[in-house]
N, C-alpha and C positions, 0 to 999 in steps of 0.2 A: 844526124845528131852528134856525130863525132867531129864535125867540121869546127875549126876555130871560130869563136864568136857566135856559135849557135845560141848560147844562153844569154847573149848580150841583150836581146830583145825578148823578154819573157812572154809577152802576149803572142808574138809570132811563133815562138817555140811551142807554146801550148797548142796552137792550131795544128802545127805539124804533128805533134804527138797524138792529138785527137784523131787525125786522119790515119796515122799509122796504126793506132789501136783498132779503128774500125776495119781496116784491111786485115789485120791479124785475126779479128773475130770471124770475118767472112771466110778466110782460108782455114782457120782452125776447125770450123765445123766440117768442112769437106775432108780434111785430113783425118779427123776422128771418125767420120763415117766410113771412109775407105779402110781404116784399121779394123773397124767392127765387121765390115764386109769380109775382109780376109780371115778374121776369126771364125765367121760363120762357115766359110769354105773349108777351113781346117776341121771344124766340128763335123761337117758332112763326111769328110774322109774318115774321121774316127768312127762315125756310126757305121759306115760301110765295112770297116775292118773289125768292129767290136763283136763280141759274142751275142747271139740272139737274145739272151736274157737281159743284156744291158742296152740293147738298141732302143727299146721302147722309152726308157728313162732319158736317154740322150736325145731322142727325137722330140720329146716334150720340151726339153731345154732349148733345142734348136727352133722349135715353133715360136717360143716366147721371144727369142732373140730376133727372129725374122719379123715378128709383129712390131717390135720396137724399131727395127730398121725402116719399116714401111712408114711409120709415123714420122721418123726423123727425115726421111727422104721427102715427105710431103712438106715439111717446114723448109727444107733447103730449096725445094722447087719454088715455093712461094717467095722466098727471099731473092731468088734469081730474077723475079719479075720487077723488082724495085730498082729500076735503072734510070728513072726519070731524073731530070736536072735537080729537082728539089726533094726527091723522095726521102733522102736522109735527114732532112730538116725537121725542126719542130713544127707543130701544126696549130693553127688558130681556128677553133671551131665555134660557130655561132648558131644559136637556136632562136628561131622567131616563130611565135604562135600565129596561126592564121585566123580567119574569121570564125566566130563562134563564141567569143567571150570567155566565160569561165571554163567551158569544156576544153577549148584549145589551150588555155593557160595551164590547166591541169595536165594536159598531154605534154606540153613543153616541159613541165616540171618532171614528168615521168622520163622523158628523153634525157633531161639533164642528169637524173639519177642513173639511167642506163649507161651513159657514156662515162660517168664517174666510176661506176663499177668496172667497166671495160678497161679503163686506164689502170685500175688496181690489178686486174687480172694480168695485164701485159707487163706489169712492173714499171710503168711509166710514172711520171710525176705530173701533177695538175696544178695550175695556177688560175683561179677564177678571177677574171678581170672586171666583169660587170654582170650583175643580176638585177633585173627590174621586175619587182613583184606585181602580180595581178591585183585587181581591185578586190576580189573576194577570195580567190585561191590561186595557187600555182604561180607561174611567172609569164611575163610577156616576151622577155628577151634575155638571153644570157650569152656571154662570151668567155671562153676559156682557152688557156694556152697549154697544150699537151707537149711535154718534153720527153724525148726518148729517141733512141736510134731508129730511123725509118718511120718516125711517127706520122709524118705527112703521107708517106707512101702507103700506109695502111688506112689512115683516117679519110683520105680523099674519096674512098669508096662510099662514104656516107653522105656525100653532097647530093641534096635533092629534097623532095617533099615526102614526108612520112605520114601515112594515113592510119588512124586508129578507129576501130569499130567496137563498141562495147555498150553495155547497159549503163546509162549515166548514173553516177552516185549523187548527182545534183538534181535529178529529175524525180519528183515525188511519185510520178506515175510509172517509173521504172521502164521507160522507153529506151529503145536502142538509138544511139547517137553516133555520128561520124565526125571526127575531128582531124584537122590537118596542121602540121608544123613544117617549116622549112629549116633545113640544116645546111649551113654554108661552111666550107673548109678552104682555107688558104694556107700556104706555106709561110713560115716565119722567114722574113728576108734577112740574109746575112750581109756582112759588109762587102762581100764580093759583088753584090748587085747594087749598083748606084742608082737610087731613085731620088730625084730632086723635087721637092714640093715647096714652092715659094710661099712665104708667109702671107703674101697678098691673096693667095687662093684658099686660105684656111680661116674659118671663123672659130674663135676659141670662146667657149662658155664655161664658167666655173660655178659650182654650187655645192651645197652640203651633201655629203654622201648619205645614202639611205642604207638601212640595214639595222642590225642589232645594236650598233653603237659601241660605246666603251672606248677607253683610251683616247678620247678626243676625236674619234673618227668622224662623227657627224655633228661636231660642234664648230668646225671650221670649213671654209669653202675649199675642200681638197679635191672633190670630184671634178673631172675635166671631160668636156664634150667637144670633139673636133668635127667640124663640118667642112668637107671639101666642096667648095662652091661650084666648080665646073661640073662635077659629076653628081653632087648631092649625097655622096657617101658620108654617113655619120658614124663616128666611133666614140664610145664612152668607156672611161676607165675610172674606177673608184675604189680599187682594192688596197691602195697604199694610203697612208696618212699624209704623205707629202704631195702637194700639188705638182711639184716639179717631177717627181717620179711617175705620177699618174699621167702627166702630159707626155713624158718620154715613152711610156708604154703605149699610150693611145696613138702617138705618131708612128711607132713601129708597126702597129696593126694597120693603120691607114696606108702606109707605104706597101705593106704586103697585099692589101686588097687592091690598091691601084695597079700594082705590078701584075696581079692575077687577072685583073680586068683587061689590061693591055694584051696579055697572052690570049684571053678569051676572044678578043676582037680579031686577033690574028688568025685564030683557029676557027672562028665563027661557030663556036659550040653553043647551042641555045639552051643546054640543060643547066648552065651555071646560073646562080641566083645572087643578085646584088640589089639591095634596097628594095625598091618597089618593082623591080624587073622580075617577071615570072610570077604567075598567079599561084598562090598557095591554096590549091583546091583540086577539084576533080580533074582527071585527065593528065595531071602532071606528076603524080606520085611515083616514087621509085620502089617503095616497099609498103605493104599492107600488114597491119597488126590486127587480126580479128580475134576478139575475145568472146564475142557472142554473135550468132548462136552456136558456133563451134570454135575450136582453138586452132589457130593457124597463123604463122608469120611467113610471108612469101615475098621474095625479092622479084619484082616484075621485070627486071632487066635480064636476069640470069635463070630464073626458074627455081633457084634454091629455096627450099621451104622446110619448115619443121612445125610440129605440133607442140613443142616445148616452149610455149609462149612465156611462161614465168622465167625460164632460164635465159631467154633472150632479153627480157626486161631487166634481168639481173646482170647483164653485161656479156652474155655469151654470143658475141657478134662475129667471131672469127669465121664461121662457116659462110656467112654472107660476104665478108671482106675477101676471103680466099676465092670464093666463087666469082666475084667481080674481077679480081686480078687475073684469074685463069681465063675468063671470058675475053679479056683484052689481049691475051697471048695468041699468036697465030696458030699454035698447036692445038689450042682449045676453042678457037673461034668457030661460031656457027654450031656449037654443040650445047644443048640445054643441059645444065648440071642439076641433077636431082640428089639431094642429100637429106631426104625425109627420114626421120628416125623410125 
């Protein structure tokens, strides 16, 4: 930053500053933890040399400090797992309702709310790019951009089919129903990754945006649908009033999905979901949310489970995300993680 001409190119300078700040945050957490650990060691020595009447009070203070260190160490450990090429990038999350009509549409809407609440808990920001309403209730599909440090590193744990079991509010006979929705997550592609998509491979459709309207949103053909002809991948964006902005956002999402698809083909991982690939139904779910006849949310990949179903639906997802990240680490692999409250 002290080099001559560093500020001559403001955009490039901001990228370097962003990387520097990210490294500082990573190191600052470790430095602060080591400082607290040293303080705890000093407190232990003070307790050993203190009078018997004072030892109990100091011991309680030390217990509280150690409990805080354990929680902080847990966060630092999780952060150390986020070393993938795109883990620090923003994330593009899509929700697709499965077969089942209104039931699945309502479940997709519940997932949309769950992830919105999780984003708020993490202090990330959310940009809704597209929401397609169901015929009677809920939504059929939604796409959102989650912005924040390591957003993709965390959210990628949610990729897969999510299963809900409950007494249907749409069934007059109050019978139990099972619904499925697919969640797809890809990293937002930055300028460092060069993805060329020829115009001849894209079909562009424009139409009026749906939604609550106002401000001329659904009075002009501002919504954009891009179809990648070779793969059949479809991307829709209608959150902006400008057709040009919607097209740019949709193209960015399309490039991200094409790049992720390319990586999937190289790794031959069958758990990824794109378009019609992967059945949204029995046998492919990664997590079950059971509201009836008992209360339980269980991740079928790691064994992490909890009976706090309402908390999970309100965005308390970190236990499942952390469990999945630990399961992918060599130190934790082949160990079933139980975190039942």
